[in-house]
C-alpha positions in Angstrom: 230.6 -105.9 142.4 228.6 -102.7 142.7 228.6 -102.0 146.4 225.5 -99.9 146.1 223.3 -103.0 145.7 223.0 -106.3 147.5 222.5 -108.0 144.2 225.7 -109.7 142.9 224.5 -109.4 139.3 226.2 -108.2 136.1 222.9 -106.4 135.2 223.9 -103.7 137.7 226.3 -101.2 136.2 229.7 -100.8 137.7 230.4 -97.5 139.5 232.9 -95.0 138.1 235.7 -94.4 140.7 239.0 -92.7 141.1 241.9 -94.5 142.7 245.7 -94.4 142.9 248.6 -96.8 143.0 249.3 -98.0 146.5 246.1 -96.6 147.9 243.6 -98.5 150.1 240.6 -98.0 148.0 238.7 -95.6 145.7 236.7 -92.4 145.5 233.2 -92.6 144.0 232.6 -90.3 141.1 229.3 -91.7 139.6 227.1 -94.7 140.0 227.6 -95.7 136.4 229.1 -94.5 133.1 225.7 -93.3 131.7 225.2 -90.9 134.6 228.6 -89.5 134.2 228.4 -89.0 130.4 225.0 -87.3 130.7 226.3 -85.0 133.4 229.2 -84.1 131.1 226.7 -83.4 128.3 224.6 -81.2 130.6 227.6 -79.2 131.8 228.8 -78.8 128.2 225.4 -77.4 127.2 225.3 -75.1 130.2 228.8 -73.7 129.3 228.0 -73.4 125.6 228.1 -69.8 124.2 224.6 -68.7 123.2 223.1 -72.1 123.9 224.6 -73.5 120.6 224.7 -77.3 120.3 228.1 -78.4 121.1 230.0 -81.2 119.4 230.2 -83.1 122.7 226.4 -83.1 123.2 225.9 -84.3 119.7 228.4 -87.1 120.3 226.6 -88.1 123.5 223.2 -88.2 121.8 224.5 -90.5 119.0 222.7 -93.9 119.4 220.2 -92.8 122.1 216.5 -93.1 121.6 216.7 -96.5 119.9 215.5 -98.4 122.9 218.8 -100.1 123.5 219.0 -99.0 127.2 216.7 -100.3 129.9 216.4 -96.9 131.6 214.1 -94.9 129.4 215.2 -91.5 130.9 218.8 -92.2 130.1 217.9 -93.6 126.7 216.2 -90.3 125.7 218.6 -87.9 123.8 219.6 -84.8 125.8 217.8 -81.7 124.6 220.0 -78.7 124.4 218.8 -75.9 126.6 217.3 -78.2 129.2 219.4 -76.9 132.0 218.4 -73.3 131.3 214.8 -74.2 130.9 214.6 -75.8 134.4 216.1 -72.6 135.8 217.9 -74.1 138.9 221.4 -74.2 137.6 223.4 -77.2 136.2 224.1 -78.8 139.6 220.5 -79.0 140.7 219.5 -80.0 137.2 222.0 -82.9 137.3 220.7 -84.1 140.6 217.1 -83.9 139.6 217.2 -85.1 136.0 220.4 -87.2 135.7 221.3 -89.0 139.0 223.1 -88.7 142.3 226.7 -87.5 142.5 228.5 -87.3 145.8 230.4 -84.1 145.0 227.2 -82.3 144.1 225.4 -83.3 147.3 228.5 -82.3 149.3 228.7 -79.0 147.6 225.0 -78.4 148.4 225.7 -79.3 152.1 228.6 -76.9 152.2 226.5 -74.1 150.6 223.8 -74.5 153.3 226.5 -74.6 156.0 228.1 -71.4 154.7 224.7 -69.7 155.1 224.4 -71.0 158.7 221.6 -73.4 157.8 222.6 -76.5 159.8 219.5 -78.5 159.2 219.5 -78.1 155.4 223.2 -78.9 155.3 222.7 -82.2 157.2 219.7 -83.0 155.1 221.8 -82.7 151.9 224.5 -85.0 153.4 221.9 -87.5 154.5 220.4 -87.6 151.0 223.9 -88.3 149.8 224.1 -91.4 152.1 220.7 -92.6 151.1 221.1 -92.2 147.3 224.6 -93.6 147.4 224.3 -96.3 150.1 227.0 -98.8 150.3 229.9 -96.4 150.0 231.9 -95.6 153.1 233.1 -92.3 151.7 229.7 -90.7 151.9 229.4 -91.6 155.6 232.9 -90.3 156.3 231.9 -87.0 154.8 228.7 -87.0 156.9 230.8 -87.7 160.0 233.1 -84.8 159.2 230.2 -82.5 158.6 228.5 -83.5 161.9 231.8 -82.9 163.7 231.9 -79.3 162.4 228.6 -78.5 164.2 228.3 -78.0 167.9 226.8 -80.8 170.1 227.1 -83.4 167.3 230.0 -85.4 168.6 228.2 -88.6 169.3 226.4 -88.6 166.0 229.7 -87.9 164.2 231.2 -90.9 166.0 228.4 -93.2 165.0 228.5 -92.1 161.3 232.3 -92.7 161.2 231.8 -96.2 162.7 229.2 -96.9 160.0 232.0 -96.7 157.5 233.5 -99.8 159.0 230.3 -101.9 158.3 230.8 -101.3 154.6 233.6 -102.5 152.3 236.7 -100.7 153.6 237.9 -99.9 150.1 234.9 -97.7 149.6 236.1 -95.2 152.3 238.6 -93.4 150.1 241.8 -93.3 148.1 244.1 -92.4 150.9 245.1 -94.1 154.2 244.4 -90.7 155.8 240.8 -91.3 155.1 241.0 -94.5 157.2 242.7 -92.5 160.0 239.9 -89.9 159.8 237.4 -92.7 160.3 239.3 -94.0 163.3 239.7 -90.6 165.0 236.1 -89.5 164.4 234.9 -92.9 165.5 236.9 -92.6 168.7 238.9 -95.7 167.9 242.3 -94.0 167.6 244.0 -90.8 168.5 245.2 -88.1 166.1 248.7 -88.6 167.5 248.8 -92.3 166.5 250.9 -93.2 163.5 249.3 -95.1 160.7 250.5 -98.6 161.8 248.9 -98.0 165.2 245.7 -96.7 163.6 245.4 -99.8 161.3 246.0 -102.1 164.3 243.2 -100.4 166.3 240.8 -100.5 163.4 241.6 -104.2 162.9 240.9 -104.9 166.5 237.7 -102.9 166.5 236.3 -104.5 163.3 237.2 -108.0 164.6 235.1 -107.3 167.7 232.2 -106.1 165.6 232.3 -109.1 163.3 232.5 -111.5 166.3 229.4 -110.0 167.7 227.6 -110.3 164.4 228.6 -113.9 164.0 227.1 -114.6 167.4 223.8 -113.4 166.0 222.7 -116.7 164.4 219.5 -115.1 163.1 221.5 -112.6 161.1 223.4 -115.4 159.4 220.2 -117.2 158.3 218.8 -116.8 154.9 222.0 -116.0 153.0 222.4 -117.7 149.7 225.8 -119.4 148.9 226.5 -116.6 146.4 225.9 -113.9 149.0 228.1 -115.8 151.5 230.9 -116.1 148.8 230.8 -112.4 148.0 231.0 -111.5 151.7 234.0 -113.8 152.0 235.6 -112.1 149.0 234.9 -108.7 150.6 236.6 -109.8 153.8 239.7 -110.8 151.9 239.8 -107.3 150.4 239.2 -105.7 153.8 242.1 -107.6 155.3 244.4 -106.4 152.5 243.4 -102.8 153.2 244.2 -103.1 156.9 247.5 -104.9 156.3 248.5 -102.7 153.3 248.8 -105.8 151.2 248.9 -105.0 147.4 245.6 -105.9 145.8 247.5 -107.6 143.0 248.5 -110.4 145.4 244.9 -111.3 146.5 243.3 -111.5 143.0 243.6 -115.3 143.0 242.0 -115.6 146.5 239.1 -113.4 145.6 238.5 -115.1 142.3 238.6 -118.5 143.9 235.7 -117.6 146.2 233.7 -116.3 143.3 234.3 -119.4 141.2 233.1 -121.5 144.1 229.6 -120.2 143.4 230.1 -120.3 139.6 230.5 -116.6 139.2 233.2 -117.0 136.6 232.3 -113.7 135.0 233.3 -111.8 138.1 236.2 -114.1 138.8 237.6 -113.4 135.3 237.2 -109.7 135.8 239.1 -109.9 139.1 241.9 -111.9 137.6 242.0 -109.5 134.6 241.4 -112.2 132.1 238.5 -110.5 130.2 
């Protein structure tokens, strides 16, 4: 499901991510395909010589404006010259007129940092977390950024630990990302090898979940579907920490989804659609 929403519903678009074989998870590129395509169209327009309409923009606009999309802003054809008209550059145009992108917020944070503006740098990273909530990678970036400033160690630790309250696969495409979380979160040492890091993460997460389970009030009000999706997420988390290939857990995840009649998701997981 889309981890940026609590709703387990096919009406919410799937995020666009980058991953790699044998990795523990993925890197978020865009919240959905429409955001990514419109960003590409904007960048193509910005790079066009003399502002001429490019073939790519024309291809993107084909079919738009017919009311087929629920989002009226994304359904409107892109007008060539819009980036130049706003006057803030293509990156800021994209964030203001298209949608949130983690790499653009991070670039903004680093630009402010390079100018010595700590407050604005952190505000940009915090906006990244807020706009793209549900993805551990944004909190990991925030933790690293905090750690680069003086007297921010405790905040950096807390931001890193926040990653562990989210689906572990959303932290990044490399096991080194998990190690960064463990080290910044003061759960493991830099000198630990990866097996030790994963063991320490597993132990820490188990304690957190045990404490959460003791909170009966926090368990109330969950629908059977929400509970099933959480159980499926736990199966994936366990695979991440044990370096179990995702291909071997497809059936377990699908079974939990079918238990609440979410056959659409189960078929997707089992790659039968």
